[in-house]
N, C-alpha and C positions, 0 to 999 in steps of 0.2 A: 505493501503500499504506500502511496507515495504520498507526501506533504509537502503544501510549496508552503514559502513561508516570506511576504511579504513585507518591507516596511510601510513607513507615512509617505515615502514618496514615489507607492509603487502606482499611482494613477496618476501621477504626471504623464505628460504626454510631453515629445520630444517633438521640437518645433519640425514642421514639415518642410525639406527641403524644395528649395525653389526649380523646378524642372530648367535643364538646360534647353536656350532659345536658341533660333539661329537666325543669319541677316540680322537685321535693324529690331527684329523682335523682340520684345524686355518690358518683362514685370511693370517697369515705372514709364509710364506714356511721355514723360519729361527727356529721359535716356533716349530714348525712341527716335524721339525728334530733331535731339539734338543728333547722334547720331547719321538721320535720315539727311538733314542741313549740312551736316561737314560732308556726306557723300558726295550730295547734288556741286557744293564748292570746288570738290575735287575733280568732277567729271566736266566743269568750264572751265577750270583753271588747266585739264590737259586738253583740251579743243580749243583754247585760244594760244597756246603753246604751238600747237599741232599748223594753226591756221597762221601763224606768227612767222612762223618757220617757213611756210612755203610763199609767203608775201616777202621775206627779206629778198636782199639782192646775194646773198654768198653763194646760192648757187653757181656753177660756170651755164654761159648761155648756152652751151653745146656739152652734145657727149652723152651719154646714158646715165647723168646724172640729172639732166635737163630733158632728159625724156621722162624721168620718173614725176619729175617735180611735174613737169604738163600735163602727165596723166591725173599724177594723183590729183592735182585741180579742176582734173574736168572728174572726177569722182568727186570732189568736195564738193562743185557746183551743184552736182546731181541730188545728191545728199542734202545742201540748202532750198531746193527745189521742193523737195518730199518734204523740208522741216517743218510746214507749216503744219501740213497733216499730221505728224509726230507730234508736234507740240500738243493739236487737239488733243488725241487719244491720251499723250504727258499730262493734261491737262484733270482730264475725264480722272483718268486714274488716281491724281494728287485732288479731287474733291468727292473722290470715294475714301483716300488716306485720310483727310482730316477730319471727314463724316465719324470714321472708325476712332481713329483719335479723339473725336471728342467724346465720346463713348468712353471710353478708357478714363479721359479725365474725372468726367462726371460718377463713374464706380468706385475710383479713388477717391474721390474726395466725399465719398461716401463712404466708405470706409475708414479714412482718418475721424469725421467723425465721428462717427461710432465708438473708435476709440477714444478721443475728447474727449467726449459727454458722457461714457459710461457710469462715471461717477454719480454726473447731475441727473441723470434719472432714474439710477435710483434713489437719489436720495430729492425727488421731490418732494411738497411741504401734502404732508396727512391728514390736518390742520391740529389746532388746538383744540383736546379730549375736554379740557372745562369750559370753552363755549361751545362745544357740543352740545355739553349735559345741560348750560342753562339754554340753546334754541331748545330744546326738548323739554323742560320746564315750562318755557313762556309757549310751547304750541300744547299743555296738558290741557286737562278742565276743572283740575284742581286748582282754586285760589290761592291754597298756600305753598302751589308749585308758581306762583305765578310770581309771587314776594320773594321764594328762595334766590327766583330768575335772576332777582333786580338786584338782591343782595348779593350776590357772585359776582355778576358785574362788576360793582363795584370793587370788591375786591381786585378782580385782574385790573380793574384804574388805577388802584393802591398802588400793585405790583409794577406796571409799568411805570408809573410816577417817582419811585424808588428806584428803576433801571436809570431815570434820568437823570438822578440823580439832583434832584428835586428837596431845596429845605424845608421842611417843619415836619410838626409833630402830627397831625392829619390832614386827609386828602385837602381840607378847605385851606390852611394853611399852605400848602401845596402848588395848590393852582393857582392862591394869591399870588405866587414869585413867578410866575411862566407870565411870556413875552407873544405877545398875538402872536407876531410873523411866525415864532416858530416853532405856536399849536395852534392852526388853523379851525380846528374842531373843539374850543377853547369851553364855548359859550354853551355847544351839545354836551361838555364834559359838567359843568356846571348846573345846567336842569338835568341831568341825569341824577347827580348827587344831590340835589336838593330833595327829589322825591323817593330816594331810599332812604334819606335823613325819615321825611316824613314814615314811609314804612317803618323803620326801626323806633321812634320815637314814640309814636301812635297807636302801633300795634294792630289791631285790630278796631279798632275804630279810624282806619285809615280806608277808605273804600277805592276797591281797585278792580280794574275789567280789565280782559283777555287784551283788547285794541287798545287802551293806555300803558298795559306791560309790553305788548307788542312795538310800540311807540318809541317810550324808554330802551328798551334794549334793539332800536334800532340807533338812538342816539349811543349807546354807549359802542356798536359797531362802526359808527362817523370813524370815532376818535380810535380804536383799535386799527382800523383799515388805512387809516393815516401814516400808523407808526409801524406796520406790519405787525402788528400780533396774530392778525387772523388771515 
């Protein structure tokens, strides 16, 4: 009976090797286009060199060399005659190559984005559990849950003001130190906090309905949204 023992690294997969490519083909399209451009420039350089040689006066005007030069010129002229058709075919080929290159770039960019933003995708905001509980209580049919929702929302406001480093023993004291330019929803925070105080001080004598509860929770919500709490 065989027993195989594997360590903690047994599940790690080895990176797959990139299959060899031929010609100008390469997994990275940018490398492919660089090699292609270099090849085109080399071809142009060679053709230009050949033409320069045959157009120069370095050859003798008689003899086998002159005969070779004359016939080569005839061949080159014939090539130039058909060059426009060759260029059309070359343009079509380049057009298809550009389309293929564009597709490769799109695929490459998607792969890069997946690698760069994988952590961001995993750490998407899942919500604030306390705020979700507040919303649930505000949707309840129980009046006590409505009061609890407002009180807990005020606790969240208190925690927010503490994190902002505002000075004061109470929420009211901290709100008095706020500059309206830095706290656009200051009026909403004041109004919501005053209603919370009425609930805390008057208890059951303070009459509240669900519509008013949702309005007050909406005031807290505007504050929390301003400072990205929810």
